[in-house]
C-alpha positions as CSV (number, residue, x, y, z in Angstrom):
1,X,0.0,-0.1,0.0
2,X,1.2,3.4,-0.9
3,X,1.6,4.9,2.6
4,X,2.1,8.4,1.4
5,X,-1.2,8.4,0.0
6,X,-3.2,6.3,2.4
7,X,-3.2,5.2,6.0
8,X,-5.1,2.3,7.8
9,X,-6.7,3.4,11.2
10,X,-9.2,2.1,13.6
11,X,-12.9,2.2,12.4
12,X,-14.6,5.5,13.6
13,X,-18.3,6.1,14.2
14,X,-18.2,8.6,11.3
15,X,-17.2,5.6,9.0
16,X,-20.7,4.1,8.9
17,X,-21.8,6.6,6.2
18,X,-18.7,6.0,4.3
19,X,-19.2,2.1,4.5
20,X,-22.7,2.5,3.2
21,X,-21.4,4.8,0.2
22,X,-18.6,2.2,-0.6
23,X,-21.1,-0.7,-0.6
24,X,-23.5,1.3,-2.9
25,X,-20.7,1.8,-5.4
26,X,-19.8,-1.8,-5.4
27,X,-23.3,-3.6,-5.1
28,X,-26.0,-0.9,-5.6
29,X,-28.8,-3.6,-5.7
30,X,-28.2,-4.9,-2.2
31,X,-26.2,-2.1,-0.2
32,X,-27.7,-1.3,3.2
33,X,-28.1,2.3,4.6
34,X,-25.7,3.6,7.3
35,X,-28.3,3.4,9.9
36,X,-28.8,-0.3,9.1
37,X,-25.3,-1.1,9.1
38,X,-24.7,0.7,12.5
39,X,-27.6,-1.2,14.1
40,X,-26.3,-4.5,12.8
41,X,-22.9,-3.8,14.2
42,X,-24.3,-3.0,17.6
43,X,-26.1,-6.3,17.4
44,X,-22.8,-8.0,16.6
45,X,-21.5,-6.8,20.0
46,X,-24.4,-8.0,22.2
47,X,-22.4,-10.9,23.4
48,X,-19.2,-9.5,25.1
49,X,-17.1,-12.5,24.3
50,X,-17.4,-12.1,20.5
51,X,-14.7,-10.5,18.4
52,X,-15.6,-7.3,16.7
53,X,-12.8,-5.6,15.0
54,X,-12.9,-3.1,12.2
55,X,-10.5,-1.0,10.4
56,X,-10.7,1.8,7.8
57,X,-8.5,3.2,5.1
58,X,-8.2,6.9,4.5
59,X,-7.2,9.1,1.7
60,X,-4.5,11.3,3.3
61,X,-5.1,14.2,0.9
62,X,-8.8,14.3,0.9
63,X,-9.5,12.7,4.3
64,X,-12.0,10.5,2.6
65,X,-12.7,7.0,3.8
66,X,-11.9,4.7,0.8
67,X,-12.1,1.2,2.2
68,X,-12.9,-0.8,5.3
69,X,-12.4,-4.2,6.8
70,X,-13.7,-6.3,9.6
71,X,-13.1,-9.4,11.7
72,X,-16.3,-10.6,13.5
73,X,-18.0,-13.5,14.9
74,X,-21.7,-13.6,14.2
75,X,-23.9,-15.8,16.3
76,X,-25.2,-18.3,13.7
77,X,-22.0,-20.1,13.6
78,X,-20.1,-18.6,16.5
79,X,-16.7,-20.5,17.3
80,X,-14.2,-18.6,19.5
81,X,-11.3,-19.4,17.3
82,X,-13.0,-18.9,13.8
83,X,-13.7,-15.5,12.2
84,X,-15.5,-13.9,9.4
85,X,-13.3,-11.5,7.4
86,X,-14.5,-8.8,5.0
87,X,-12.5,-6.2,3.0
88,X,-14.1,-3.7,0.7
89,X,-12.4,-0.9,-1.4
90,X,-14.2,1.7,-3.2
91,X,-13.7,1.0,-7.0
92,X,-11.7,4.3,-7.6
93,X,-9.1,3.3,-5.2
94,X,-8.5,-0.3,-6.2
95,X,-5.2,-1.8,-7.3
96,X,-3.2,0.3,-4.8
97,X,-2.6,-2.3,-2.1
98,X,-5.3,-1.0,0.2
99,X,-7.2,-4.2,0.3
100,X,-4.0,-6.1,0.8
101,X,-2.9,-3.9,3.6
102,X,-6.4,-4.2,5.6
103,X,-6.4,-8.0,5.0
104,X,-2.9,-8.5,6.4
105,X,-3.8,-6.7,9.6
106,X,-6.9,-8.6,10.0
107,X,-5.3,-11.9,9.6
108,X,-2.7,-10.7,12.2
109,X,-5.6,-9.9,14.5
110,X,-7.0,-13.4,13.9
111,X,-3.7,-15.1,14.7
112,X,-3.0,-12.9,17.8
113,X,-6.3,-14.3,19.2
114,X,-5.3,-17.9,18.7
115,X,-7.5,-18.1,15.5
116,X,-7.7,-21.6,13.9
117,X,-9.2,-20.2,10.6
118,X,-11.2,-17.6,8.9
119,X,-14.1,-17.5,6.4
120,X,-14.5,-15.1,3.6
121,X,-17.1,-14.6,1.0
122,X,-17.2,-12.9,-2.3
123,X,-19.6,-12.7,-5.4
124,X,-19.3,-15.5,-7.9
125,X,-17.8,-14.1,-11.2
126,X,-16.4,-11.1,-9.2
127,X,-13.2,-10.4,-11.0
128,X,-11.6,-8.8,-7.9
129,X,-13.2,-10.4,-4.8
130,X,-12.7,-14.2,-5.8
131,X,-9.2,-13.8,-6.9
132,X,-8.4,-11.7,-3.7
133,X,-9.5,-14.8,-1.5
134,X,-7.9,-17.3,-3.7
135,X,-4.3,-15.6,-3.6
136,X,-4.7,-15.7,0.1
137,X,-5.3,-19.3,0.4
138,X,-9.1,-19.6,0.8
139,X,-10.9,-22.7,-0.5
140,X,-14.5,-22.8,-1.7
141,X,-16.8,-24.4,0.6
142,X,-20.4,-23.6,-0.5
143,X,-22.7,-20.9,-2.1
144,X,-25.6,-18.8,-1.2
145,X,-28.1,-18.0,-4.0
146,X,-29.7,-14.4,-3.6
147,X,-33.0,-14.5,-5.6
148,X,-35.5,-12.0,-6.4
149,X,-39.3,-12.3,-7.1
150,X,-41.0,-9.7,-9.2
151,X,-44.4,-9.4,-7.3
152,X,-46.2,-7.7,-10.2
153,X,-45.4,-10.8,-12.4
154,X,-45.9,-13.3,-9.6
155,X,-48.1,-16.4,-10.8
156,X,-49.3,-18.4,-7.8
157,X,-50.9,-21.1,-9.9
158,X,-48.2,-23.5,-8.8
159,X,-48.6,-22.5,-5.1
160,X,-52.4,-22.9,-4.3
161,X,-53.9,-21.9,-0.9
162,X,-53.5,-24.9,1.4
163,X,-54.8,-23.2,4.5
164,X,-58.3,-25.0,4.3
165,X,-56.7,-28.5,4.3
166,X,-54.2,-27.7,6.9
167,X,-56.9,-26.1,9.1
168,X,-58.9,-29.3,8.9
169,X,-55.8,-31.0,10.3
170,X,-55.7,-28.5,13.1
171,X,-53.1,-26.0,11.7
172,X,-54.0,-22.4,12.0
173,X,-52.2,-19.4,10.7
174,X,-51.6,-15.9,12.5
175,X,-48.9,-13.2,12.4
176,X,-46.8,-11.8,15.1
177,X,-48.8,-8.7,15.1
178,X,-51.9,-10.5,15.7
179,X,-50.5,-12.5,18.6
180,X,-48.8,-9.5,20.1
181,X,-45.3,-8.5,19.0
182,X,-44.1,-7.9,22.6
183,X,-46.0,-10.7,24.4
184,X,-43.2,-12.8,26.2
185,X,-44.8,-16.2,25.7
186,X,-45.0,-15.6,21.9
187,X,-41.5,-14.5,21.7
188,X,-40.4,-17.5,23.6
189,X,-42.2,-19.8,21.4
190,X,-40.7,-18.3,18.2
191,X,-37.2,-18.6,19.8
192,X,-37.7,-22.3,20.5
193,X,-39.2,-23.0,17.0
194,X,-36.2,-21.2,15.4
195,X,-33.8,-23.2,17.3
196,X,-35.5,-26.5,16.6
197,X,-36.0,-25.7,12.9
198,X,-32.6,-24.3,12.4
199,X,-30.5,-27.1,13.8
200,X,-30.2,-28.8,10.5
201,X,-29.9,-25.7,8.3
202,X,-26.9,-25.7,6.0
203,X,-24.0,-23.2,7.1
204,X,-20.5,-22.7,7.1
205,X,-19.0,-24.1,10.3
206,X,-20.9,-25.5,13.2
207,X,-24.2,-24.3,14.4
208,X,-24.2,-22.2,17.5
209,X,-27.5,-21.5,19.5
210,X,-28.9,-18.0,19.9
211,X,-29.5,-16.8,23.3
212,X,-33.1,-15.5,23.8
213,X,-32.0,-12.0,24.4
214,X,-29.8,-12.1,21.2
215,X,-32.6,-13.7,19.2
216,X,-35.1,-11.0,20.3
217,X,-32.7,-8.2,19.5
218,X,-31.9,-9.6,15.9
219,X,-34.9,-11.2,14.7
220,X,-37.9,-9.6,16.4
221,X,-36.5,-5.9,16.9
222,X,-33.6,-5.8,14.3
223,X,-33.6,-3.3,11.3
224,X,-36.5,-3.7,9.2
225,X,-38.4,-6.0,11.6
226,X,-42.2,-6.0,10.9
227,X,-44.5,-7.9,13.2
228,X,-47.3,-7.8,10.8
229,X,-44.9,-9.6,8.3
230,X,-43.9,-12.5,10.4
231,X,-46.3,-15.4,9.6
232,X,-46.9,-18.2,12.2
233,X,-48.4,-21.7,12.0
234,X,-49.8,-23.3,15.1
235,X,-50.9,-26.7,16.0
236,X,-52.9,-26.4,19.1
237,X,-50.8,-24.3,21.4
238,X,-47.6,-25.4,19.7
239,X,-45.9,-23.1,17.2
240,X,-44.7,-25.3,14.3
241,X,-43.9,-22.9,11.6
242,X,-42.6,-19.4,10.9
243,X,-41.7,-17.2,8.0
244,X,-40.7,-13.6,8.5
245,X,-40.5,-10.6,6.1
246,X,-38.2,-7.7,6.8
247,X,-38.2,-4.1,5.2
248,X,-35.4,-3.3,3.1
249,X,-34.4,0.1,4.5
250,X,-32.6,1.2,1.4
251,X,-35.2,0.2,-1.1
252,X,-38.7,0.9,0.0
253,X,-40.3,-1.2,-2.8
254,X,-38.6,-4.3,-1.5
255,X,-39.0,-6.7,1.5
256,X,-36.5,-9.4,2.4
257,X,-37.5,-12.9,3.5
258,X,-35.7,-13.8,6.7
259,X,-35.8,-17.2,8.5
260,X,-38.4,-19.6,7.3
261,X,-38.7,-22.9,9.1
262,X,-40.9,-25.7,10.2
263,X,-40.7,-27.9,13.1
264,X,-39.0,-31.2,12.2
265,X,-41.9,-33.1,13.4
266,X,-44.3,-31.2,11.1
267,X,-42.5,-31.0,7.8
268,X,-43.7,-32.4,4.5
269,X,-47.2,-31.0,5.1
270,X,-46.8,-27.8,3.2
271,X,-46.7,-25.5,6.1
272,X,-43.6,-23.8,5.0
273,X,-44.9,-23.2,1.5
274,X,-48.2,-21.9,2.9
275,X,-46.5,-19.4,5.1
276,X,-44.4,-18.2,2.2
277,X,-47.5,-17.9,0.1
278,X,-49.1,-15.8,2.6
279,X,-46.0,-13.6,2.8
280,X,-46.0,-13.0,-0.9
281,X,-49.6,-12.1,-1.2
282,X,-49.1,-9.7,1.8
283,X,-46.3,-8.2,0.0
284,X,-48.1,-7.6,-3.1
285,X,-51.3,-6.5,-1.5
286,X,-49.2,-3.8,0.5
287,X,-47.7,-2.3,-2.8
288,X,-44.3,-3.8,-2.7
289,X,-42.6,-4.6,-6.0
290,X,-40.0,-7.2,-5.0
291,X,-39.3,-10.1,-2.4
292,X,-35.6,-11.0,-1.9
293,X,-34.2,-13.9,-0.4
294,X,-31.0,-15.7,0.2
295,X,-30.7,-19.5,0.4
296,X,-27.9,-21.9,0.9
297,X,-27.0,-24.0,-2.2
298,X,-27.2,-27.1,-0.1
299,X,-30.9,-26.3,1.0
300,X,-32.7,-28.2,-1.7
301,X,-36.2,-28.1,-0.2
302,X,-36.2,-24.2,0.1
303,X,-34.7,-23.8,-3.4
304,X,-37.4,-26.0,-4.8
305,X,-40.1,-23.8,-3.1
306,X,-38.6,-20.7,-4.3
307,X,-38.6,-21.9,-7.8
308,X,-42.3,-22.7,-7.7
309,X,-43.0,-19.0,-6.6
310,X,-41.0,-17.7,-9.6
311,X,-37.7,-16.5,-7.7
312,X,-35.0,-15.8,-10.2
313,X,-31.3,-16.2,-8.9
314,X,-29.6,-12.8,-8.9
315,X,-26.4,-13.1,-7.2
316,X,-24.4,-16.1,-6.0
317,X,-22.2,-15.5,-2.9
318,X,-19.3,-18.0,-2.6
319,X,-18.1,-18.8,0.9
320,X,-14.6,-19.8,1.3
321,X,-12.3,-21.0,4.2
322,X,-8.6,-20.6,5.2
323,X,-7.1,-22.5,8.0
324,X,-4.6,-20.8,10.2
325,X,-3.6,-23.5,12.8
326,X,-1.2,-25.4,10.4
327,X,0.6,-22.3,9.1
328,X,3.5,-20.2,10.4
329,X,2.7,-17.1,12.2
């Protein structure tokens, strides 16, 4: 890195705006707002034992933040000796060694904490991100498909309303808004179901359970949460299915599909599909244009459901891994 033109420094509170700007330049379809990024970063720090380490690169002449990097430990696959690493450089400042400088510091930080390895992600076909990880020894593990559904063109003929038949079997459908978004018993039920349904969800690394407090902060009170868009399926008093929609704060015409899961004991009955159908109908009736969802390439049942709705793959994220335990420091 040209140290006469740039410097790497600790990430500042003022860098959230710059991070949103850089992300928007790199991936305008999916970039988050500064407010959203700030909130997610706060959520990453709920558990005090998790690593949260961020750096920024600054143009010494203009004082503009032109890149950032992070080393974090999200809850969904938390391991005290494994880290997610991310580096993003504004397009106008690439090929100047800035990304390499950020990455080197982040890897040193991981090693200093006794790290066994790191995970990184890049867009498939990205001529910058993929080679960047490959040159540093990352090996591909799996893919996540980000897909989009145009609600104006949505055809539900392949997804009939099954609520009548399921109702005769004792399954009833509501929303978190109807049940009470702050009712402790309802929140506990959603947390228990999410843990049960998420145990076999494909992921990088090992599954790690969410604490109740962390689950509420992220899934029920996180950025874009909307109780009226969280669809629930009950069998008697037991919650057996959930599918959540979230607002896309940067794109008012778009909703994101969050976690969709059915209790293992109630799968194969069409509950998950009916929950997703209700979400799609809700989104179209409310005037939204798009639904966006991300699914692991190994989660074939969900991918099959999405194809029936008409979701079209838009971006493929490639998750890669680099081991540190067998390498010299």
